[in-house]
C-alpha positions in Angstrom: 138.9 82.2 96.9 137.8 79.1 98.8 134.6 77.4 97.8 132.5 74.9 99.8 129.5 73.3 98.0 127.2 71.7 100.5 129.5 69.7 102.7 132.2 69.3 100.1 135.2 71.6 100.6 136.7 72.3 97.2 140.0 73.7 98.6 141.2 71.2 101.2 143.6 68.2 101.9 141.4 65.4 103.1 142.4 62.8 105.6 142.3 60.2 102.8 145.1 62.1 100.9 142.8 63.6 98.2 143.7 67.3 97.7 141.1 69.7 96.3 142.3 73.0 94.8 140.0 75.7 93.7 141.7 77.6 90.8 138.9 79.9 89.6 135.6 81.3 90.6 133.7 83.4 88.0 130.4 85.1 88.5 131.0 86.3 92.1 131.0 89.9 91.2 128.0 92.1 90.4 125.2 90.4 88.4 123.8 91.5 85.0 120.6 93.6 84.6 117.3 92.6 83.0 117.0 96.1 81.5 115.6 96.1 77.9 116.8 99.0 75.8 115.0 100.2 72.6 116.6 102.9 70.4 114.5 106.1 69.9 113.4 106.4 66.3 114.9 109.4 64.4 116.4 110.6 67.7 119.5 110.1 69.9 119.3 107.8 72.9 116.9 105.1 73.8 113.9 104.1 75.8 114.2 101.6 78.7 112.1 100.3 81.6 113.3 99.4 85.0 116.3 97.1 85.4 116.5 94.3 87.9 119.4 92.0 89.0 119.5 88.8 87.0 120.2 85.4 88.5 123.8 84.8 89.5 125.6 82.3 87.2 128.7 80.9 88.8 131.4 78.7 87.4 134.1 77.1 89.5 137.1 75.1 88.4 140.1 73.4 90.0 142.2 70.3 90.4 142.0 67.0 92.2 145.2 65.2 93.3 145.1 61.8 94.8 147.4 58.8 95.4 145.3 56.3 93.3 143.0 56.3 90.3 140.2 54.9 92.5 140.5 57.9 94.8 140.2 60.3 91.9 137.1 58.4 90.7 135.6 58.5 94.1 136.3 62.3 94.4 134.4 62.9 91.2 131.5 60.8 92.4 131.3 63.0 95.5 131.6 66.2 93.3 128.7 65.0 91.1 126.6 64.4 94.1 127.4 67.8 95.6 126.4 69.7 92.4 122.7 69.0 93.0 119.7 69.9 90.9 117.9 71.3 94.0 119.0 74.2 96.2 122.5 73.7 97.7 124.5 76.0 99.9 127.5 77.5 98.2 129.9 79.4 100.5 132.7 81.5 99.1 135.5 82.8 101.3 137.6 85.8 100.3 140.3 86.6 102.8 138.5 86.6 106.2 135.0 87.1 104.7 132.6 84.2 104.1 129.4 84.7 102.2 126.9 82.3 100.8 124.0 81.7 98.3 121.8 78.8 97.3 122.6 77.3 93.9 121.4 74.7 91.5 123.4 72.9 88.8 122.9 74.3 85.3 125.4 72.2 83.2 127.4 69.0 83.3 130.4 68.6 85.6 133.4 68.5 83.4 136.5 66.3 84.0 139.8 66.3 82.2 142.5 63.9 83.3 146.1 65.2 83.4 147.5 62.0 84.7 146.2 58.8 86.4 146.1 60.6 89.7 145.5 64.3 88.7 142.4 65.6 87.1 140.9 69.0 86.3 137.2 69.7 87.1 134.8 72.5 86.4 131.1 73.1 87.2 128.4 75.6 86.6 125.6 76.6 88.9 123.0 79.3 89.2 121.7 81.3 92.2 118.1 82.3 91.6 118.4 84.8 94.4 121.5 86.8 93.2 122.4 88.2 96.6 125.4 87.2 98.6 124.4 86.6 102.2 126.4 86.7 105.5 125.7 85.1 108.8 122.3 85.9 110.3 122.0 88.4 113.2 119.5 87.8 116.0 118.2 89.9 118.8 115.1 90.0 121.0 113.0 92.4 123.0 109.9 92.4 125.3 107.1 95.0 124.9 108.0 98.5 126.1 107.8 98.9 129.8 109.0 101.0 132.8 109.1 99.9 136.4 110.8 100.8 139.7 112.5 104.0 140.7 111.4 106.5 143.3 111.4 110.3 143.5 111.4 112.0 147.0 111.9 115.7 148.0 115.1 115.1 150.0 118.5 113.5 149.6 119.2 109.9 150.8 122.5 108.1 150.8 121.4 105.4 148.3 119.5 105.1 145.0 116.5 103.2 143.9 117.0 102.1 140.3 114.3 101.9 137.7 114.1 99.4 134.8 113.1 100.4 131.3 112.5 98.1 128.3 112.6 100.1 125.0 110.7 97.5 123.0 113.2 97.9 120.2 115.8 95.8 118.4 118.8 97.4 116.8 120.7 95.6 114.1 123.1 96.8 111.4 123.4 95.4 107.9 127.0 95.8 106.8 126.1 94.9 103.2 124.9 97.0 100.3 121.6 95.2 99.6 118.4 94.7 101.5 118.4 91.3 103.2 115.7 89.0 104.5 114.1 89.3 107.9 112.3 86.6 109.9 110.3 87.4 113.0 109.1 85.2 115.9 106.6 86.5 118.3 106.1 84.5 121.5 103.0 84.7 123.7 101.3 85.7 125.8 100.6 88.6 123.4 97.5 90.4 122.1 97.4 92.1 118.7 101.2 92.4 118.1 102.6 95.2 115.9 106.2 95.3 114.5 107.5 98.5 112.9 110.6 99.1 110.8 111.4 102.5 112.2 113.6 103.9 109.4 111.1 103.1 106.7 107.9 103.6 108.8 106.5 100.3 107.5 104.5 98.3 110.0 103.2 94.7 110.2 99.9 95.0 112.2 98.0 92.1 113.5 94.3 92.3 114.5 93.7 93.0 118.1 91.6 89.8 118.2 94.8 87.8 117.6 95.7 86.3 121.0 98.8 84.2 121.6 98.7 82.2 124.8 101.6 81.1 126.9 103.7 78.6 124.9 102.2 79.8 121.5 104.1 81.7 118.9 104.0 82.9 115.3 106.8 82.9 112.7 106.7 85.7 110.1 108.9 85.5 106.9 108.8 89.0 105.6 110.2 88.1 102.1 107.9 85.1 101.5 105.0 87.0 103.1 104.1 84.0 105.2 102.8 83.8 108.8 102.7 80.5 110.6 101.2 79.7 114.0 103.3 77.3 116.1 105.0 76.2 112.9 101.9 74.6 111.5 98.9 76.7 110.3 98.8 80.0 108.5 97.7 83.2 110.3 98.2 85.6 107.3 94.5 86.5 107.4 95.0 88.1 110.8 97.2 90.8 109.3 95.4 94.2 109.0 98.3 96.2 107.7 100.8 94.5 105.4 103.8 96.8 105.6 106.4 94.2 104.6 110.0 95.4 105.1 113.5 94.1 104.9 117.0 94.4 106.4 118.2 97.6 104.7 121.9 98.6 104.5 123.1 100.3 107.6 121.5 100.6 111.0 118.0 99.1 111.4 115.5 99.6 114.3 112.6 97.2 114.8 109.9 98.4 117.3 107.6 96.0 119.1 104.2 97.1 120.4 100.8 95.4 120.9 97.1 96.1 121.4 97.6 95.6 125.2 100.6 95.0 127.4 101.5 91.5 128.5 104.8 91.0 130.4 105.7 87.7 128.8 105.5 88.8 125.2 108.8 88.5 123.2 109.8 89.5 119.7 112.9 87.9 118.2 114.3 89.4 114.9 116.6 87.3 112.7 118.0 89.4 109.9 120.5 88.4 107.2 123.2 90.8 105.9 123.2 90.9 102.1 125.4 92.2 99.2 124.9 92.8 95.5 
């Protein structure tokens, strides 16, 4: 496996001559469960509630090789900085697949010198969101519309084409876990509605919500936030809170509104996710 923590590649030969080698990555499989089991009294088996995925604890270890002791010391300074206390992007590459999660440091960064210019390192981090994420997928659509075309009762040697906009976005989640979805709705638009077709869940805004030209709203369906022009909340304009996610397999997102406006645009950004 190849690990990149923030901007620090932990499996690379740097131009300075410092060579990072990742030797082990633990905790990149499936996470544990929060299920609590209580044995049944005077009976076989047990009672249990629902189980949920626990945070993902990851430990990574490897080697640093350099030409001088100072270069080794500098490399450890950079490693200590990369293993931050706040959310930091960790990307793990297996073969041709790269997936990521946000992690925080949970323990000290360990160093063991094998020689003046070779040292072992290890670190431990935790991903509060245990999912592994892939590159986000993005697609857009206008409101449904049909225009053009002509039907006449005789044959002519040419065709008059019609234009149809479905008002739908189709994206496929190749993972095995529901991923996050972010929507952007650009005006002009009146009373927008976005429906996740396979689940039937809809996010419905009041018909009194009017977006003018150059105005937009951003909707984070996991955080349950709605921001107008990136500044002020518009969550109180939602009349039906059918929050949905990017489920495994094909997903269709349908865009409608209280009334048709030709410039309205829905952009869906969905992130594939794995257990």
